[in-house]
Each structure stands twice: as structure tokens, then as C-alpha cells.
VEXLODO-890174 format. One record per residue (C-alpha): residue in one letter; x, z, y negated. Coordinates in steps of 0.2 Angstrom, whole numbers, plus 5000, padded with zeros to 4 digits. Layout:
BEGIN
aXZY ...
% end
This chain:
BEGIN
x511255515188 x510755615173 x512155705164 x511055845159 x510555885177 x511556035186 x513055985197 x513056035215 x514656125220 x515656045234 x515756205245 x513856225244 x513656045248 x514756065263 x513856225268 x512156145268 x512756005279 x513556125291 x511956225292 x510956065295 x512056015309 x511856185317 x509956175316 x509955995324 x510956055338 x510156225340 x509556295357 x508356425363 x509456575357 x509556515339 x508756625327 x507956485315 x507156615304 x508856695300 x509656535296 x508156475286 x508256635275 x510156615272 x509856435267 x508456485254 x509556625248 x510856495245 x509756375236 x508956515225 x510556555217 x510556475200 x509956305200 x510656255217 x509056185223 x508856065209 x510656015210 x510555975228 x508955865224 x509955755212 x511455745222 x511755595234 x512355695249 x511455855245 x509755765244 x509955685261 x510355855268 x508855935260 x507755795268 x508455835285 x508256025282 x506456005277 x506055935294 x506856085303 x506356235292 x504756335295 x503256285283 x503356445273 x505156395268 x504656215264 x503256285253 x504556385243 x505756245241 x504256135235 x503556255222 x504656405218 x506456345219 x506156185209 x504956265197 x504156135185 x505656015187 x504655885197 x503955825181 x505655745178 x506455745195 x505255615201 x506155485191 x507855525200 x508155405215 x508755555226 x507555695221 x506055585223 x506455565242 x506555755243 x504755765235 x504155635248 x504955735262 x504055895256 x502355805254 x502455735272 x502955895280 x501555985271 x500255855275 x500755845293 x500556035295 x498856065287 x498556255283 x497856355268 x499556395261 x500056215261 x498456165252 x498756295238 x500656245236 x500156055234 x498756105222 x499956205212 x501256065211 x499855945207 x499156055193 x500956065185 x501055875185 x499355855177 x499755975163 x501555945160 x502155775166 x502755635154 x501555505162 x502255355151 x504055395157 x503455415175 x502555255174 x504155155170 x505055225186 x504955145202 x505455295212 x504055405202 x502755275206 x503155275225 x503155465225 x501455475216 x500755355229 x501255485243 x500555625234 x498855535231 x498855485249 x499055665255 x497755735243 x496455605249 x496955625267 x496455805267 x494655865270 x494856005257 x493655995242 x494956075231 x496255945235 x494955795233 x494555865216 x496455875212 x496655695218 x495355645205 x496255735191 x497955665195 x497255485196 x496355505179 x497855585171 x498855425176 x497555305170 x497255395154 x499055455151 x499855285152 x499755115144 x499055025159 x499154855152 x501054875150 x501254975167 x500254835177 x501554705171 x502854795183 x502654775201 x502754955206 x501655005191 x500354875197 x500554935215 x500155115209 x498655065200 x497954965215 x498255115226 x497255225214 x495755105215 x495855085234 x495855275236 x494455305223 x493455165232 x493655255249 x493155415241 x491555345234 x491155255250 x491455415260 x490355515247 x491755625242 x491455565224 x489855495215 x490755375203 x492355285200 x493055325183 x494755245185 x493955085190 x492855085175 x494255125164 x495354985170 x493954855170 x493454905152 x495254895147 x495654725154 x493954645150 x493854705132 x494754545127 x494554375136 x496354335132 x497054495140 x496054455156 x496654275157 x498454325154 x498254465167 x497554335180 x499154225177 x500454375178 x501154395195 x501054585195 x499454605185 x498454475195 x498554585210 x497754725201 x496354605195 x496054545213 x495854735217 x494554755203 x493554605208 x493654655227 x492954825223 x491554755212 x491054635226 x491054785239 x490054895228 x488454805220 x487954965212 x489354965200 x489154955181 x489854775182 x489254685197 x490154525202 x488854405194 x489154495177 x491054485179 x490854295182 x489754275168 x490754365155 x492554325161 x492654175173 x491254055168 x491953885163 x493753935167 x493753915186 x494553745186 x495853795174 x496353955183 x496353865200 x497753745193 x498853905190 x500053945204 x499554135203 x497854135195 x497054035209 x497254185221 x496054285209 x494754145210 x494954145229 x494554335229 x493154295218 x492354175229 x492754275244 x491754425237 x490254325233 x488754385243 x487254295236 x486654115236 x486354095218 x488154155213 x488954045227 x487953895220 x488653925202 x490453945209 x490353785218 x489453685204 x490953725193 x492253685205 x491553535215 x492253405202 x493953475205 x494153455223 x495453315222 x496553425211 x496353565223 x497053465237 x498653455227 x499353625232 x497753735230 x496853695246 x496653885249 x495153875236 x494353735246 x494553845261 x493653985253 x492253865246 x492053805264 x491853985271 x490454015258 x489553855261 x489453905280 x488654065274 x487453985262 x486653815269 x485953765252 x487653705246 x488253625262 x487653445258 x488553445241 x490053525248 x490253385262 x489953255249 x491153325237 x492453355250 x492453175255 x492553115237 x493953235233 x494953175249 x494752995244 x495353025227 x496753125233 x497352995245 x497152855232 x498752815224 x497952755207 x496152805207 x494952715196 x493252755189 x492352665204 x493452745218 x492352895221 x490752785222 x491452665235 x490352695250 x491452595262 x492952695257 x491952855259 x491352805276 x493152775281 x493652945274 x492253035284 x492752945300 x494553005299 x494153185291 x494553285307 x496253205310 x496653215291 x496253395289 x497153445305 x498853375298 x498553405280 x499953455269 x499553575255 x501053545245 x502753455245 x503953525258 x505153585245 x503953705237 x503753805253 x504953955257 x505553905274 x505854035287 x507454035296 x506754005313 x505653865307 x507053765298 x507253645312 x505453625317 x503953555307 x502253635308 x501153515317 x499453575311 x498953635294 x498253815294 x497153785278 x496553615285 x496053705302 x495153835292 x494053705283 x493753615299 x493253785307 x491953805293 x491253625294 x490853635313 x489653785308 x488753675296 x487053595300 x487253465313 x486453315302 x487753345289 x489353355299 x488953255315 x490253135310 x491453275311 x490753345328 x490853165336 x492653145330 x493253295341 x492753215357 x493653055351 x495353135349 x496653095362 x496953235375 x498853225376 x499253195357 x497853305349 x496753415360 x498053495371 x499253535356 x497753595346 x497353715360 x499053785360 x499253805341 x498753975334 x497653895319 x497053735328 x496453835343 x495153925332 x494453755328 x494053715346 x493353895349 x492153875334 x491653705340 x491153775357 x490353925350 x489353845335 x487453825338 x487453665327 x488553575340 x487453485353 x487753535372 x488153355376 x489653355364 x490253525371 x490153455388 x491153305384 x492553405376 x492553515392 x492653365403 x494153295393 x495153445397 x494853435416 x496453455425 x497353545411 x496453725412 x497853795422 x499153745410 x498153805395 x497753965403 x499654015403 x499753995385 x499154145374 x498254045361 x497553915373 x496854055384 x495554095371 x494953905372 x494853915391 x493754065390 x492653975378 x492553825388 x492053925403 x490654015393 x489953845387 x490153735403 x488853695415 x488853765433 x489853615440 x491153615427 x491253805428 x491753785446 x493053655441 x493753785429 x493753925441 x494653815454 x496053765442 x496353935437 x496354005455 x497853895458 x498853985444 x498154155448 x499854235453 x500654185436 x499154235426 x499054415434 x500854445427 x500354395409 x499454515397 x498254385391 x498154305408 x497254465415 x495854445403 x495654265407 x495454305426 x494154435422 x493154335410 x493154175421 x492854285437 x494254195446 x494554335459 x492754335464 x492754145465 x494254155477 x493654295488 x491754275488 x491354095482 x489554105488 x489154265478 x490054185463 x488954025464 x487354145466 x487854245451 x488154085440 x486554005446 x485654165441 x486354145424 x485853965423 x484054005428 x483954135415 x484454005402 x483153885408 x481754015407 x482154025388 x482553845386 x481453825371 x482453965362 x484153925368 x484053735367 x485653685358 x485053495359 x483653525346 x484453455330 x483553525314 x482653395304 x483753305291 x483653375273 x482853265260 x484053135253 x484653155235 x483553005229 x481953085236 x482453255229 x482753175211 x481153075212 x480153235217 x480953335203 x480453205191 x478653205197 x478453405196 x479553435181 x478853525166 x479553555149 x480653705148 x480353845136 x481853915127 x482354075135 x483254205123 x484154285138 x484854115143 x485354075125 x486454235125 x487354165141 x487754015131 x486453885140 x485053795133 x485553785115 x485253605113 x483553545120 x483253365123 x482253275111 x480753155115 x481252975116 x480652865102 x479652715108 x478252795117 x478252775136 x479752665137 x480752685153 x482352625145 x483552755138 x485252745131 x486552805144 x487452935132 x485753005128 x485253015146 x486853095151 x486553225137 x484853265143 x485453285161 x486853395156 x485653505146 x484453525162 x485953555173 x486553695161 x484753775161 x484753765180 x486453845181 x485953985169 x484354015179 x485454035195 x486554145186 x485154265180 x484454265198 x486154325204 x486254465190 x484554515192 x484754525212 x486154645210 x485054755198 x483654755210 x484754805224 x485354945214 x483555005210 x483054995228 x484555105233 x484055225219 x482255235225 x482755255243 x483855405238 x482555485228 x481255475242 x482555545254 x482955695242 x481055725240 x480855735259 x482255865260 x481355965247 x479755955256 x480556015272 x481356155263 x479756215256 x478856205272 
% end
């Protein structure tokens, strides 16, 4: 406790504790107003209120009193009796809890006087607080988060304006680089960005000055950005900056620009770091355009084997984006197989990745390999107490990758789809259905339009006789529902029959009631003819639109890489130097004409150099498309807003 702070006298501490007990045990005849006035009179003498705030027992008693006193008395404690002392009391471990209690009480009982008191205290903080000192205190940062949450939770425009002032004062008055290195300081800055983004989304604010200030501060030097990505506390703030940029394409620095300026050429290096790889995952997750997704994958596809060694979360994010953008699915499947082969090979050689026989074997065993894939050695994980004696059977990350793969185009992953029906029922499929992660893979398999009806029916048939057992399990019950939805009429009858046998047990389970309702088990037991008629009607409706809902129609295979390469050679034209691409660092070295006329022979090194140049130019063009796409979206939004404002003005004139 600060030696300069006033000391609470023992008799006053015992008096406050006694009054608090009386209020907690009060009855209908107790005059709360009279007791509250006596408490305020006691706190107002000298610096008793401040002394109670910094006292261990006194602060605890004050917290309890604040919950019991009328709002008018709480307002006096919060503003008058403490004066401007909150500017330094927030750093005190006991007084900060009193501050939080006042904030909660005022925000829970919203009234005009409470708004004025909160605005008054916030104004004193903005004008008088020593922000660098507050930023170094864990207690002050937590209390400021409570204050900002209360200000943003109010609908009053005055408080929203005050929230922006407090946020700007924190960002501008502190050394944010140093502050973000502390876990509680980074947490406060993240909270400021989240509240600001919420206000912009809700149209409370037109711009995000705190986001701009923090982004400009960290992106001013590439070394600062790289160090922040590798720092455990700062990396979380960088993740928040990237996430907000991804959610708001109209920002001054869209995600494509952030990648071009700060991440390009560094993704493989950052993915190897135990902390920075999460920033890369947030970057991939925020990607919403095909060109940018192609750029990110092109930079990481050669590192798939290294990512399997403890960084499989990056592969899972890439798989998710590949499912969203079909243009990169073929390359992703090929790179995944090569990376898994190199990962499993003890001593890989230069020809390992090009061994077609070995790649075919890896593809055939891809499903069971990913299901039980270990992301890192066991000793690197923090084991939970209740899991020390049992080993996790299925890999959450491997299941996440498989869940995305079954959503790919069928001709690219048919070997994966067929491997599902080849799994053993007892050893693989039933345990998968009962696992929280693996069950989602089976659900996606049954829901995916890329998987043929024949394969789905084979999987449903393999589970015959096990539906009653699976329905009793919470995770497997979702698989049962998906099987029923995808099954043909004869198999639906089998599922309903098996579920009706365990209907009493299911009716006593929370998830079992949903299974009975979804699969219409009660109707099957009571009125089987009506159940059959309803299901036949559903089948007839599907048959009427068979040309639309025909899952058996497999899309035509995409052209092979050899054909694509041949066609590109026939239609390719010399590329002109683009100054915009040169600024981005591409196309600086154009390939020279080969000497010797039309000879088809070219040295390997020279050919490789030419291919690298063309690849760089292609990547740069993709990057420019991503950046220009975000700019076009911003212009379209502005034009729509101008048209809307013009219509409002016209209506007003009319």
C-alpha cells in the first residue's frame, strides 16, 4: 500500500463493517435512507472514503455497501467523496475493485444522473490521468476495460463520445509498443479495438482512429512488426489488427495491402515460430478473395511437410480456404500428399516428392493417417489432469483437414471419399461417430454435395444395427440425424425401427429428444402408414427435381497440369514491364531471348530463372487484383451511400 495514502482508523473500519452487516440483514422496517445518510456522513469526514478504498478490509466493505446503498449515494461515493483521486487510485489493488463496483452499479441502473456522474469521472481521467503509469498497472488496465465496456454499453450519445475520448487518450498518451509487451496492456488495447470496431459496425462512429494509430505504429518498421508477431503478448494484438482489417474491407489498409507490405515473402518463416504461426492463421482465416487466397497458398505450399511438424493448424486453415475457393483445390491436394510423404519419410531425398508410386500409397491411406495424426510430440502438450491416463484417439486438426477435403470437387478427392466406406465399422466408423471431432467429418461426408449418393448409402448401410447405440451418444446422435436425412426410404425405415427400440432411453436424454423429433420416431411407432406416406411424398418431390438434386452427377475433370502448361505456351505473349508491379518487387528481371534461334534446348538454370520470373509476375498480378478488388468494393459502397443520401434529400424536398 502507498505510504502517502491516508490510513483508515480501526474504529471507522469496524463501524462500516457493522453497518454493512445490518443492511444485509435488514427487514421491511429498516430505514435504509437513514443508514445510508449516516454512512455518507462518516465517509465524508476528512479522507475517510479514500482511506477505506485503499484499505484491505475497508475496500471489501465498501464493495458490499455499494450493492446495498441507493443510487444517489453511490453517485456521491463515485464522484464527490473520492474527488479526482481515481487518477491514481486505479493503480491500487483494493481501490480498483471499489471503482469496478461503482461502474457495475451505475451501468446496471441506467438513469440520467448516473450518465452525468460517469461522464464527469471519465472527463477527469482524460484531463488529469497519468496514462503511462496507468498502462503499467494490471489493476488499472482491468478497471479501464470495465469503464469502456460500460460506456459502450450505453445508448447515450454523450457516453459514446466519452468512450472515444478515453480510448484515444489511452492510445495517444501511452507508449503502445511497450504497453503491448505486457499481457494486461495488450489485453486493454485489444479491447479498445474490439469496442471501436463494434461502434463502427453499429454506425455509432464513422471511423476507427485507434485502429489506424496502432496499425501505423506497428507497421512503420518491418522489424517492429516481425518482433510483435513473435512476442506472446503483442502477437494477440497483431491478430486483432489483422482480424479487424479483414472484417472491414473499407479500411485504409485492407488485408491485401497488409499482406503485400508486411507479410509477403515471410509466411514460411513466421509459420515456423511457435507464436507467430497464429498470426498467419488469422491472416489466412480473414482472407475473403480468391486472388489473395492463391497468393497465400502459393507462398506456403512448399512448406507443407514442415508444417506437419507441430504447425498443422496452418494446414487446417489452408484447407478451409481451399474448400471456399475451388481454384486452389487441385494444387492443395497435390501439395498435401507430397508434404505428408516427405513428413513420413525418415531421410527424404530429392526424388522422394516425385515418386508416383509412393504418392499413390500416401493418397490411399490419407484418411486413416489424418484421423490419427499427431501434430507434435506428446511431451510438448500441456496434459490436462483428467486426460493423463487416456490418449486421444482422433486428431482434432487432422479431422478438421478431412472435413474440408470432403467438400472439395469429387474428381479431386474421390480417393478420400472411397476410403471412408472402406473403414472398419468396429475399429473406425463407430468410434469416429462417438468422437467430438471425428463425428463432424462423418456429418460433412453425408452433407457434402460433392460426395455421390452411392457412397453415402454404402456408409449408411455399414452402420445398420448400430443406430440405437449411436443415438444414445451425444456426438453420435448428430451423425444419426444426418444419416436419416441422406438415407433412401428403405434405410430410413431401418433407422426409425432401430431408434424406436431405444425410445424410452432417448426420451430421458436432452439430445435424445431432438433425435426422436428429427427422425419422426414417435410417428413411426404410432402411425406407420402415415409415416410411410409422408416419406414417399418427400421422395417423389426429390424425383421431380432429379435433374437439379442429382448428387450422382460428377463435375467434369479439370484439365491436367500438362494440358494447362501446353495451352499456356501456345497462347502466351511477351509481358510488358508494369511500373506498379515493379514497386511491389516483381518483374525486375525479364527473361532474355535465347541465343541460337528457334532451338528447343535451353539450359536448366536459365529455364528455371525464366519460370521463376513468370511465376513472380503472375503472383504480382494476382496481388494487384486482390488490392484493386478491395478498392472497388470501397468505391461501390460509397456510391451506394451517395445514391441513398440523394434519395433522402429528394424526398425531403418533395
